[in-house]
Structures are given as structure tokens and as C-alpha cells.
C-alpha positions as CSV (number, residue, x, y, z in Angstrom):
1,X,6.5,9.7,3.8
2,X,7.0,8.3,7.3
3,X,10.1,6.3,7.3
4,X,11.2,4.9,10.8
5,X,14.0,6.5,12.1
6,X,14.9,8.7,15.5
7,X,11.7,10.8,14.9
8,X,9.6,8.3,14.3
9,X,9.7,4.8,14.9
10,X,8.3,1.7,13.4
11,X,5.1,2.1,14.7
12,X,4.1,6.1,13.3
13,X,6.3,5.2,9.8
14,X,4.5,3.8,6.8
15,X,6.3,-0.1,6.9
16,X,3.2,-1.0,9.3
17,X,0.7,-0.7,7.1
18,X,2.7,-2.6,3.7
19,X,0.9,-6.2,5.2
20,X,-2.8,-4.6,5.1
21,X,-2.2,-3.8,1.3
22,X,0.3,-6.6,0.6
23,X,-2.3,-9.0,1.8
24,X,-5.3,-7.5,0.1
25,X,-3.7,-8.4,-2.7
26,X,-2.3,-11.4,-2.3
27,X,-5.4,-13.2,-2.2
28,X,-6.6,-11.6,-5.7
29,X,-3.5,-10.9,-7.8
30,X,-4.5,-7.5,-8.8
31,X,-7.2,-5.4,-8.1
32,X,-8.8,-1.4,-9.2
33,X,-7.2,0.8,-7.3
34,X,-10.3,2.9,-5.8
35,X,-11.8,-1.1,-4.7
36,X,-8.5,-1.3,-2.7
37,X,-9.3,1.8,-1.7
38,X,-12.1,1.0,-0.5
39,X,-11.2,-2.1,1.2
40,X,-8.5,-1.1,2.9
41,X,-8.7,2.5,4.1
42,X,-10.3,1.9,7.5
43,X,-7.2,0.3,8.5
44,X,-5.2,3.5,8.1
45,X,-5.5,7.0,9.8
46,X,-5.5,9.2,6.4
47,X,-5.5,9.0,3.0
48,X,-2.4,10.8,2.8
49,X,-0.9,7.6,4.8
50,X,-2.6,5.3,2.4
51,X,-1.0,6.6,-1.1
52,X,2.0,6.8,1.2
53,X,1.7,3.2,1.6
54,X,1.2,2.5,-1.9
55,X,4.1,4.7,-3.2
56,X,6.6,2.8,-1.0
57,X,5.3,-1.0,-2.1
58,X,5.5,0.7,-5.6
59,X,9.2,2.3,-4.6
60,X,10.8,-1.7,-3.4
61,X,8.8,-2.9,-6.5
62,X,6.1,-5.2,-4.2
63,X,3.0,-4.0,-6.7
64,X,3.0,-3.0,-10.3
65,X,0.6,-1.0,-11.8
66,X,-1.3,-2.6,-15.0
67,X,-1.9,0.8,-16.8
68,X,-4.1,-0.8,-20.0
69,X,-6.7,-2.6,-17.3
70,X,-6.2,0.2,-14.3
71,X,-5.3,-2.7,-11.8
72,X,-2.4,-2.8,-9.6
73,X,-1.1,-6.3,-9.1
74,X,0.6,-8.2,-6.3
75,X,5.2,-8.7,-7.8
76,X,6.3,-10.5,-4.4
């Protein structure tokens, strides 16, 4: 996961992608992971960056996983 540092400016970090996922989830409050992927992957340089962004949002409690429904939930 690329985080801002002396090596990576914020423009090259995953933080720049947080609003893309959050804006998508904010509208519907919850979404199946594959649907969220399909709706947002075009904004990311790679699937790895998409996955790192999801992991980062989960780590800071901006999204949650509802395992029973199999959806990501907007948590802010």
C-alpha cells in the first residue's frame, strides 16, 4: 500500500483514491464488493491499487464488511 512519504507524494498514494470509493458508497450506503469494483475500477491504475484503497478505508473504519450480506457498508 502506497502511503504518502518522502518517496511517494500524496498524488501517488492510495489516499487520493479514497473519495472515489466513499462517494460511490455514500449514495447507496452499502454495495456488493463486485458491483463496487465494476463501478469504480476505471478510476484506478490497477486492481492492486483498488484493493489497497479498500484495505485502507477498512483500516481507518470508513467502511465495514457485512459478512452475512456480502456487502461493503459506508461507515462515516
